[in-house]
C-alpha positions in Angstrom: 101.9 76.3 93.5 97.7 77.1 92.9 97.9 80.4 95.5 100.7 82.0 93.9 98.7 82.2 90.2 95.6 82.8 92.6 97.1 86.1 93.8 98.7 87.1 90.4 94.8 86.5 88.5 94.1 89.0 91.3 96.5 91.7 90.8 96.1 91.7 86.8 92.2 91.7 87.5 91.9 95.0 89.8 95.3 97.3 88.6 95.2 98.7 92.2 95.7 95.8 94.1 99.5 95.1 95.8 100.3 91.6 96.6 103.6 91.1 99.1 104.9 87.8 99.2 107.2 86.4 102.9 107.1 90.1 104.5 107.4 89.9 108.5 104.3 90.2 111.0 105.5 92.3 114.1 102.4 92.8 115.5 98.6 91.2 115.4 95.6 92.4 117.4 92.6 91.7 117.2 88.5 92.4 118.4 85.0 92.3 118.1 83.4 94.8 116.6 79.3 93.8 115.9 79.5 90.7 113.8 83.1 90.9 113.1 86.8 90.4 114.2 88.3 93.4 113.7 92.2 92.5 112.4 94.9 94.8 112.2 98.6 93.8 111.0 101.6 95.7 110.8 104.6 94.5 107.9 108.5 94.5 109.0 110.0 98.4 107.9 106.0 99.7 106.8 104.2 102.1 109.4 101.0 102.1 107.9 98.6 99.0 109.0 96.8 96.6 107.2 93.5 95.8 108.1 90.8 93.0 107.3 87.7 91.9 109.4 86.7 88.5 109.6 83.1 86.5 111.3 86.0 83.9 113.4 89.3 84.5 115.9 92.1 84.4 112.9 95.3 82.4 113.8 97.6 84.6 115.6 100.2 86.0 113.1 102.9 87.7 115.3 106.4 86.8 113.6 104.9 84.9 111.5 106.2 85.2 108.0 102.7 86.2 105.1 102.1 86.7 101.8 99.5 89.5 101.8 97.3 91.1 99.2 96.2 94.6 99.5 95.3 97.7 98.4 95.9 101.8 100.1 93.1 103.8 101.1 91.7 106.3 104.2 90.0 106.3 107.2 89.4 108.8 109.6 89.0 108.9 112.9 88.3 111.6 114.9 88.4 113.8 111.8 91.8 112.8 111.2 92.8 110.9 108.5 95.2 107.9 108.5 96.6 105.7 105.5 95.7 101.9 106.2 95.7 99.0 104.0 92.8 96.6 103.0 94.1 93.5 103.0 91.6 91.0 100.3 94.3 88.2 101.0 96.8 86.6 103.7 98.3 83.9 103.7 100.8 82.4 106.3 103.7 81.2 104.0 
């Protein structure tokens, strides 16, 4: 399985990354911003949004199981700080 070894290599190379497998997506929202499509995914049993952007629309992930590689970050909105997870890699399981 090439994909698992790729994720493992990423996590080993970058200590701040976390890789989770077979997590269930409970919400997936896509919206346009400039030339990008911003994606926000909510994972079962987690209150922090997972965000990533793409040039094109992504398949709807609601209800799907995914393997996801991410790192924590802070986003400031209207002067308030919110914890988010920046997704480096996401793939249907």
